[in-house]
C-alpha positions in Angstrom: 0.0 0.0 0.0 2.9 2.3 -0.6 2.8 4.3 -3.9 4.7 6.9 -5.7 3.7 10.6 -5.8 0.3 10.5 -7.6 0.5 11.2 -11.4 -2.3 11.3 -14.0 -2.4 7.5 -14.4 -2.4 6.9 -10.6 -5.1 9.4 -10.1 -7.3 7.8 -12.8 -6.8 4.4 -11.2 -7.8 5.8 -7.8 -10.9 7.4 -9.4 -11.9 4.2 -11.1 -11.5 2.3 -7.9 -13.7 4.9 -6.1 -16.3 4.7 -8.9 -16.6 1.0 -8.6 -16.8 1.2 -4.8 -19.5 3.9 -4.9 -21.5 1.8 -7.4 -21.2 -1.3 -5.2 -22.3 0.7 -2.1 -25.3 2.2 -4.0 -26.4 -1.2 -5.2 -26.0 -2.7 -1.7 -28.2 0.0 -0.2 -30.8 -0.4 -3.0 -31.0 -4.2 -3.3 -29.3 -5.6 -0.2 -25.7 -6.9 -0.2 -26.7 -10.5 -0.6 -28.6 -9.8 -3.8 -26.0 -7.8 -5.7 -23.5 -9.4 -8.1 -20.3 -8.4 -9.7 -22.1 -8.1 -13.0 -24.6 -5.6 -11.5 -21.6 -3.6 -10.1 -19.8 -3.5 -13.4 -23.0 -2.4 -15.2 -23.6 0.3 -12.6 -20.0 1.6 -12.7 -19.8 1.2 -16.5 -16.6 -0.9 -16.4 -15.8 -4.4 -17.8 -15.5 -7.5 -15.7 -11.8 -7.5 -16.3 -11.5 -3.9 -15.0 -13.4 -4.9 -11.9 -11.1 -7.8 -11.1 -8.1 -5.6 -11.8 -9.1 -3.7 -8.7 -11.1 -6.1 -6.5 -11.1 -9.9 -6.0 -14.8 -10.0 -5.1 -17.8 -7.9 -4.3 -16.9 -7.9 -0.5 -13.6 -6.1 -1.2 -15.4 -3.7 -3.5 -17.5 -2.3 -0.6 -14.6 -2.1 1.9 -12.9 1.3 2.5 -9.2 0.4 2.3 -6.7 2.7 4.0 -5.2 5.1 1.4 -1.7 4.1 0.1 1.3 6.0 1.5 3.5 8.0 -0.8 7.1 6.8 -1.5 8.6 10.2 -0.6 6.7 10.4 2.7 7.8 6.9 3.6 11.4 7.7 2.7 11.3 10.8 4.9 10.0 8.7 7.8 12.5 5.9 7.5 15.5 8.3 6.9 15.2 9.7 10.5 16.5 6.5 11.9 16.1 4.7 15.2 14.5 6.6 18.1 12.5 5.9 21.3 9.4 3.8 20.4 7.1 6.6 21.5 8.8 9.0 19.1 8.5 6.5 16.3 4.8 5.9 17.1 4.2 9.7 17.1 6.0 10.1 13.8 4.0 7.2 12.3 0.7 8.5 13.3 1.8 11.9 12.0 2.5 10.3 8.7 -0.9 8.7 8.7 -2.6 12.0 9.5 -0.7 13.7 6.7 -1.7 11.0 4.3 -5.4 11.2 5.4 -5.4 15.0 4.9 -4.2 14.5 1.4 -6.7 11.7 0.6 -9.7 12.5 3.0 -12.2 9.7 3.6 -15.9 10.1 3.2 -18.0 9.7 6.3 -21.1 8.3 4.4 -19.0 5.6 2.6 -17.3 4.5 5.8 -20.6 4.5 7.6 -22.1 2.2 4.9 -19.1 -0.1 5.0 -19.2 -0.4 8.8 -22.9 -1.2 8.6 -22.4 -3.9 6.0 -19.5 -5.4 8.1 -21.8 -5.6 11.1 -24.4 -7.5 9.0 -22.3 -9.7 6.8 -19.4 -11.7 8.1 -17.8 -11.9 4.6 -17.6 -8.1 4.5 -16.2 -8.0 8.0 -13.5 -10.5 6.9 -12.7 -8.4 3.9 -12.4 -5.3 6.1 -10.1 -7.0 8.5 -8.0 -8.3 5.7 -7.7 -4.8 4.3 -6.6 -3.3 7.6 -4.3 -6.3 8.2 -2.5 -5.7 4.9 -2.1 -2.1 5.6 -0.8 -2.8 9.1 1.8 -5.1 7.7 3.0 -2.4 5.3 3.4 -0.1 8.4 5.4 -2.9 10.2 7.7 -3.0 7.2 8.4 0.7 7.2 8.9 0.9 11.0 11.4 -2.0 10.7 13.2 -0.2 7.9 13.5 2.9 10.1 14.8 1.0 13.2 16.9 -1.6 11.5 14.9 -4.4 13.1 13.3 -7.3 11.4 9.6 -7.1 10.5 9.1 -10.1 12.7 10.4 -8.3 15.8 8.0 -7.2 18.5 8.6 -3.4 18.4 7.7 -2.8 14.8 4.7 -5.0 15.0 3.4 -3.3 18.2 4.0 0.2 17.0 2.2 -0.5 13.7 -0.7 -2.2 15.6 -1.1 0.8 17.9 -1.1 3.3 15.1 -3.7 1.3 13.1 -5.9 0.7 16.2 -5.8 4.5 17.0 -6.8 5.4 13.4 -9.5 2.8 13.3 -10.9 3.9 16.7 -10.9 7.5 15.6 -12.7 6.8 12.3 -15.3 4.7 14.1 -16.0 7.7 16.5 -16.1 10.1 13.5 -18.6 7.9 11.7 -20.8 7.5 14.8 -21.1 11.3 15.2 -24.1 12.7 13.3 -23.3 16.4 12.9 -21.8 17.3 9.5 -20.4 20.5 8.2 -18.2 21.8 5.4 -15.1 21.1 7.4 -16.2 17.5 8.3 -13.0 15.6 8.8 -11.7 12.6 10.9 -8.4 14.3 11.6 -9.5 15.9 14.9 -10.7 12.5 16.1 -7.4 10.9 15.2 -5.5 13.6 17.1 -7.8 13.2 20.1 -7.3 9.4 20.2 -3.5 9.9 19.8 -3.5 12.3 22.8 -5.3 9.7 24.8 -2.9 7.0 23.7 0.1 9.2 24.8 -1.6 9.6 28.2 -2.1 5.9 28.5 1.5 5.1 27.6 2.8 7.7 30.1 5.9 9.9 30.0 
């Protein structure tokens, strides 16, 4: 889930992925998730079956909000700092995630729809957990690259898990809140959860 600075081709791929996901979520709301098919999704999104499967392995993955990919140059800046106290690395990692989220802001309605489907359908929940698990492993790898440890070591795995849990907790709180305005964003929720995490970890 680490990508280069977004160019025209990458932006179009991101837009196509989003169009397919939006179509899948619309159909799930209109007909019920169990009744929709990949063929219905491709028709709604006006893409071929081949295009659909270039982006998603199945309809479950199509309705899941995957964490946005990190940019190469941001990852390189993070890893170039080198080893530090685990709390500092955790703070830097969550800062990286906040920066990435600000550049690719999530949509509350889409996350809300995904969470609702995950509560009702175990296959969607499994796809969501797989998505977050894959993203978490990518964070383990970049933390290990920064510290010089192995990805199998405890510290990189724990730091990545804490960062992902903090972001997931914040997004869940953001989605659960009903007020909406023009500046609607999960970033303040992530910052609040991170402040709480720092308090829990102590000085």
